[in-house]
DSSP file (Angstrom, degrees, kcal/mol; ACC not computed):
  #  RESIDUE AA STRUCTURE BP1 BP2  ACC     N-H-->O    O-->H-N    N-H-->O    O-->H-N    TCO  KAPPA ALPHA  PHI   PSI    X-CA   Y-CA   Z-CA
    1    1 A M     >        0   0    0      0, 0.0     4,-1.8     0, 0.0     5,-0.2   0.000 360.0 360.0 360.0 -46.5  -38.4  -33.7  168.9
    2    2 A V  H  >  +     0   0    0      1,-0.2     4,-2.4     2,-0.2     5,-0.2   0.903 360.0  54.8 -65.3 -39.5  -39.6  -37.3  168.2
    3    3 A L  H  > S+     0   0    0      1,-0.2     4,-2.4     2,-0.2    -1,-0.2   0.890 107.6  50.5 -64.2 -38.7  -41.6  -36.2  165.2
    4    4 A R  H  > S+     0   0    0      2,-0.2     4,-1.1     1,-0.2    -1,-0.2   0.875 111.2  47.6 -66.5 -38.2  -38.4  -34.6  163.6
    5    5 A L  H  X S+     0   0    0     -4,-1.8     4,-0.6     2,-0.2    -2,-0.2   0.877 112.3  49.8 -72.5 -36.3  -36.4  -37.7  164.2
    6    6 A L  H >< S+     0   0    0     -4,-2.4     3,-0.8     1,-0.2    -2,-0.2   0.878 109.0  53.0 -66.9 -38.0  -39.2  -39.9  162.7
    7    7 A A  H 3< S+     0   0    0     -4,-2.4     4,-0.5     1,-0.2    -1,-0.2   0.753 104.7  57.0 -71.2 -21.5  -39.3  -37.5  159.7
    8    8 A A  H 3X S+     0   0    0     -4,-1.1     4,-2.2     1,-0.2    -1,-0.2   0.652  82.9  85.2 -77.1 -15.8  -35.6  -38.0  159.2
    9    9 A L  H <X S+     0   0    0     -3,-0.8     4,-3.0    -4,-0.6     5,-0.2   0.857  86.5  50.6 -60.2 -40.2  -35.7  -41.7  158.9
   10   10 A P  H  > S+     0   0    0      0, 0.0     4,-2.6     0, 0.0     5,-0.4   0.925 111.6  50.4 -66.5 -39.8  -36.5  -41.8  155.1
   11   11 A F  H  >>S+     0   0    0     -4,-0.5     4,-2.3     1,-0.2     5,-0.6   0.951 114.1  44.2 -58.2 -48.6  -33.5  -39.4  154.5
   12   12 A I  I  X>S+     0   0    0     -4,-2.2     4,-1.4     1,-0.2     5,-1.2   0.923 114.6  49.2 -62.9 -46.3  -31.3  -41.6  156.5
   13   13 A G  I  <5S+     0   0    0     -4,-3.0     4,-0.3     3,-0.2    -2,-0.2   0.892 118.7  36.0 -65.0 -40.2  -32.5  -44.8  155.0
   14   14 A I  I  X5S+     0   0    0     -4,-2.6     4,-0.9    -5,-0.2    -2,-0.2   0.949 127.4  31.3 -81.2 -47.6  -32.2  -43.7  151.3
   15   15 A L  I  <5S+     0   0    0     -4,-2.3    -3,-0.2    -5,-0.4    -2,-0.2   0.907 130.0  31.5 -84.6 -39.4  -29.1  -41.6  151.4
   16   16 A L  I  <<S+     0   0    0     -4,-1.4     4,-0.3    -5,-0.6    -3,-0.2   0.774 118.6  52.9 -88.8 -27.0  -27.0  -43.3  154.1
   17   17 A G  T >><S+     0   0    0     -5,-1.2     3,-1.1    -4,-0.3     4,-0.9   0.762  89.8  74.9 -79.0 -25.9  -28.2  -46.8  153.6
   18   18 A V  G >< S+     0   0    0     -4,-0.9     3,-0.6     1,-0.3     4,-0.3   0.827  88.2  58.0 -63.2 -35.0  -27.6  -47.2  150.0
   19   19 A P  G 34 S+     0   0    0      0, 0.0     3,-0.4     0, 0.0    -1,-0.3   0.808 106.6  52.3 -63.6 -25.0  -23.8  -47.6  150.2
   20   20 A F  G <4 S+     0   0    0     -3,-1.1    -2,-0.2    -4,-0.3    -3,-0.1   0.716 116.9  36.2 -84.2 -20.9  -24.3  -50.6  152.5
   21   21 A V  S << S+     0   0    0     -4,-0.9     2,-2.4    -3,-0.6    13,-0.2   0.151  79.2 132.8-113.9  15.7  -26.7  -52.4  150.1
   22   22 A N        +     0   0    0     -3,-0.4     2,-0.3    -4,-0.3    -4,-0.0  -0.432  41.6 100.9 -77.1  78.0  -25.0  -51.3  146.9
   23   23 A R        -     0   0    0     -2,-2.4    11,-1.1     1,-0.1    10,-0.3  -0.991  67.5-134.7-155.5 155.0  -24.9  -54.7  145.2
   24   24 A V  S    S+     0   0    0     -2,-0.3     9,-1.0     8,-0.2    -1,-0.1   0.902  72.5  95.6 -81.0 -42.2  -26.9  -56.5  142.5
   25   25 A E        +     0   0    0      7,-0.2     2,-0.1     2,-0.1     9,-0.0  -0.747  62.6  48.0 -93.5 140.2  -27.2  -59.9  144.2
   26   26 A P  S    S-     0   0    0      0, 0.0     7,-0.7     0, 0.0     2,-0.4   0.596  80.0-142.4 -79.5 159.8  -29.5  -60.9  145.9
   27   27 A L  E     -A   32   0A   0      5,-0.2     2,-0.6    -2,-0.1    -2,-0.1  -0.738  10.0-159.6 -87.4 136.3  -32.5  -60.1  143.7
   28   28 A V  E >  S-A   31   0A   0      3,-3.2     3,-1.8    -2,-0.4     8,-0.0  -0.951  77.8 -20.8-120.9 112.1  -35.6  -59.1  145.6
   29   29 A F  T 3  S-     0   0    0     -2,-0.6    -1,-0.2     1,-0.3    -2,-0.0   0.865 128.1 -54.4  54.9  37.9  -38.8  -59.4  143.5
   30   30 A G  T 3  S+     0   0    0      1,-0.3    -1,-0.3    -3,-0.0    -3,-0.0   0.419 118.3 109.5  78.1  -3.0  -36.7  -59.4  140.5
   31   31 A M  E <  S-A   28   0A   0     -3,-1.8    -3,-3.2     1,-0.1    -1,-0.3  -0.764  77.0-101.1-103.0 153.2  -34.9  -56.1  141.3
   32   32 A P  E >>  -A   27   0A   0      0, 0.0     4,-2.5     0, 0.0     3,-0.8  -0.391  39.3-107.0 -64.5 151.0  -31.4  -55.7  142.4
   33   33 A L  H 3> S+     0   0    0     -9,-1.0     4,-2.5    -7,-0.7     5,-0.2   0.874 119.1  51.3 -48.9 -51.8  -30.9  -55.2  146.1
   34   34 A V  H 3> S+     0   0    0    -11,-1.1     4,-1.8   -13,-0.2    -1,-0.3   0.851 112.1  46.4 -62.1 -36.3  -30.1  -51.5  145.9
   35   35 A L  H <> S+     0   0    0     -3,-0.8     4,-2.2     2,-0.2    -1,-0.2   0.910 112.3  50.6 -71.1 -42.0  -33.2  -50.8  143.7
   36   36 A A  H  X S+     0   0    0     -4,-2.5     4,-2.8     1,-0.2    -2,-0.2   0.915 109.1  53.4 -60.5 -42.3  -35.5  -52.9  146.2
   37   37 A W  H  X S+     0   0    0     -4,-2.5     4,-2.1    -5,-0.3    -2,-0.2   0.933 110.0  45.9 -60.0 -46.4  -34.0  -50.8  149.1
   38   38 A I  H  X S+     0   0    0     -4,-1.8     4,-1.8     2,-0.2    -1,-0.2   0.887 113.2  48.9 -65.4 -39.3  -34.8  -47.5  147.5
   39   39 A V  H  X S+     0   0    0     -4,-2.2     4,-2.2     1,-0.2     5,-0.2   0.911 110.7  52.2 -69.8 -39.7  -38.4  -48.6  146.6
   40   40 A L  H  X S+     0   0    0     -4,-2.8     4,-2.5     1,-0.2    -2,-0.2   0.907 110.4  47.3 -60.5 -40.2  -38.9  -49.9  150.2
   41   41 A W  H  X S+     0   0    0     -4,-2.1     4,-2.1     2,-0.2    -1,-0.2   0.826 107.5  56.4 -74.0 -30.4  -37.8  -46.5  151.6
   42   42 A V  H  X S+     0   0    0     -4,-1.8     4,-1.3     2,-0.2    -1,-0.2   0.941 112.8  41.8 -63.9 -45.9  -40.1  -44.6  149.2
   43   43 A V  H  X S+     0   0    0     -4,-2.2     4,-1.8     1,-0.2    -2,-0.2   0.908 114.2  50.4 -69.7 -40.3  -43.1  -46.6  150.5
   44   44 A L  H  X S+     0   0    0     -4,-2.5     4,-2.9    -5,-0.2    -1,-0.2   0.826 104.9  59.4 -65.1 -29.8  -41.9  -46.3  154.1
   45   45 A A  H  X S+     0   0    0     -4,-2.1     4,-2.3     2,-0.2    -1,-0.2   0.872 106.0  48.1 -62.9 -40.2  -41.5  -42.5  153.6
   46   46 A A  H  X S+     0   0    0     -4,-1.3     4,-1.6     2,-0.2    -2,-0.2   0.904 113.3  47.2 -65.7 -41.8  -45.2  -42.3  152.7
   47   47 A V  H  X S+     0   0    0     -4,-1.8     4,-2.0     2,-0.2    -2,-0.2   0.936 113.8  46.9 -67.4 -45.5  -46.2  -44.4  155.7
   48   48 A I  H  X S+     0   0    0     -4,-2.9     4,-2.6     1,-0.2    -2,-0.2   0.889 110.3  52.0 -70.8 -35.1  -43.9  -42.4  158.1
   49   49 A M  H  X S+     0   0    0     -4,-2.3     4,-2.0     2,-0.2    -1,-0.2   0.846 107.7  52.9 -65.7 -29.7  -45.1  -39.0  156.9
   50   50 A A  H  X S+     0   0    0     -4,-1.6     4,-2.3     2,-0.2    -2,-0.2   0.900 111.2  47.4 -66.7 -38.8  -48.7  -40.2  157.4
   51   51 A I  H  X S+     0   0    0     -4,-2.0     4,-2.0     2,-0.2    -2,-0.2   0.925 111.4  49.3 -67.2 -42.8  -47.8  -41.1  161.0
   52   52 A V  H  X S+     0   0    0     -4,-2.6     4,-1.3     2,-0.2    -1,-0.2   0.892 110.9  51.2 -63.4 -36.1  -46.0  -37.8  161.5
   53   53 A Y  H  < S+     0   0    0     -4,-2.0     3,-0.4     1,-0.2    -2,-0.2   0.943 111.9  46.8 -66.9 -46.2  -49.1  -35.9  160.1
   54   54 A K  H  < S+     0   0    0     -4,-2.3    -1,-0.2     1,-0.2    -2,-0.2   0.817 116.2  44.0 -64.0 -30.7  -51.4  -37.8  162.5
   55   55 A L  H  < S+     0   0    0     -4,-2.0    -1,-0.2    -5,-0.1    -2,-0.2   0.609  84.6 109.1 -90.9 -13.2  -49.2  -37.2  165.5
   56   56 A D    >X  -     0   0    0     -4,-1.3     4,-1.5    -3,-0.4     3,-0.8  -0.506  62.2-148.5 -72.3 122.7  -48.4  -33.6  164.9
   57   57 A P  H 3> S+     0   0    0      0, 0.0     4,-1.9     0, 0.0    -1,-0.2   0.743  94.2  64.0 -60.0 -25.4  -50.3  -31.4  167.5
   58   58 A T  H 3> S+     0   0    0      2,-0.2     4,-1.9     1,-0.2     5,-0.1   0.876 102.5  47.6 -68.3 -38.1  -50.7  -28.6  164.9
   59   59 A N  H <> S+     0   0    0     -3,-0.8     4,-1.8    -6,-0.2    -1,-0.2   0.902 109.8  52.3 -69.9 -40.6  -52.9  -30.7  162.7
   60   60 A R  H  X S+     0   0    0     -4,-1.5     4,-1.8     2,-0.2    -2,-0.2   0.887 109.5  48.8 -62.3 -42.5  -55.0  -31.8  165.5
   61   61 A A  H  X S+     0   0    0     -4,-1.9     4,-2.0     1,-0.2    -1,-0.2   0.882 111.9  50.5 -62.8 -40.4  -55.6  -28.2  166.6
   62   62 A G  H  X S+     0   0    0     -4,-1.9     4,-1.6     2,-0.2    -2,-0.2   0.825 109.1  50.4 -67.4 -33.7  -56.5  -27.3  163.0
   63   63 A A  H  X S+     0   0    0     -4,-1.8     4,-1.8     2,-0.2    -2,-0.2   0.846 109.9  50.5 -72.0 -36.7  -59.0  -30.2  162.7
   64   64 A Q  H  X S+     0   0    0     -4,-1.8     4,-2.3     2,-0.2    -2,-0.2   0.921 108.7  51.6 -64.6 -44.4  -60.6  -29.1  166.0
   65   65 A A  H  X S+     0   0    0     -4,-2.0     4,-2.0     1,-0.2    -2,-0.2   0.883 109.8  50.0 -64.0 -40.9  -61.0  -25.5  164.7
   66   66 A N  H  X S+     0   0    0     -4,-1.6     4,-1.5     2,-0.2    -1,-0.2   0.867 108.9  51.9 -67.3 -36.3  -62.6  -26.8  161.5
   67   67 A E  H  X S+     0   0    0     -4,-1.8     4,-1.1     2,-0.2    -2,-0.2   0.892 111.9  46.5 -63.5 -42.4  -65.1  -29.0  163.5
   68   68 A E  H  < S+     0   0    0     -4,-2.3     3,-0.2     1,-0.2    -2,-0.2   0.876 109.9  53.2 -69.2 -36.1  -66.1  -25.9  165.6
   69   69 A A  H  < S+     0   0    0     -4,-2.0    -1,-0.2     1,-0.2    -2,-0.2   0.853 108.6  50.6 -67.5 -33.5  -66.4  -23.7  162.5
   70   70 A R  H  <        0   0    0     -4,-1.5    -1,-0.2     1,-0.2    -2,-0.2   0.793 360.0 360.0 -73.4 -27.6  -68.8  -26.3  160.9
   71   71 A S     <        0   0    0     -4,-1.1    -1,-0.2    -3,-0.2    -2,-0.2   0.498 360.0 360.0 -76.8 360.0  -71.0  -26.5  164.0
């Protein structure tokens, strides 16, 4: 359940957060705030998906099976 909520964060951040930051000023690293917000969430999405992958018990079971098959 927690993994599904964690995986939903990028969706919430990009789609539901944009109306709240939809303005040009202030500039963040030379980008309008809305563009910086989207770039931030794209990077965070990759990090969050890596965390979900590491915490998913299905992936751990598959890794253990691969280790046993190699031995």
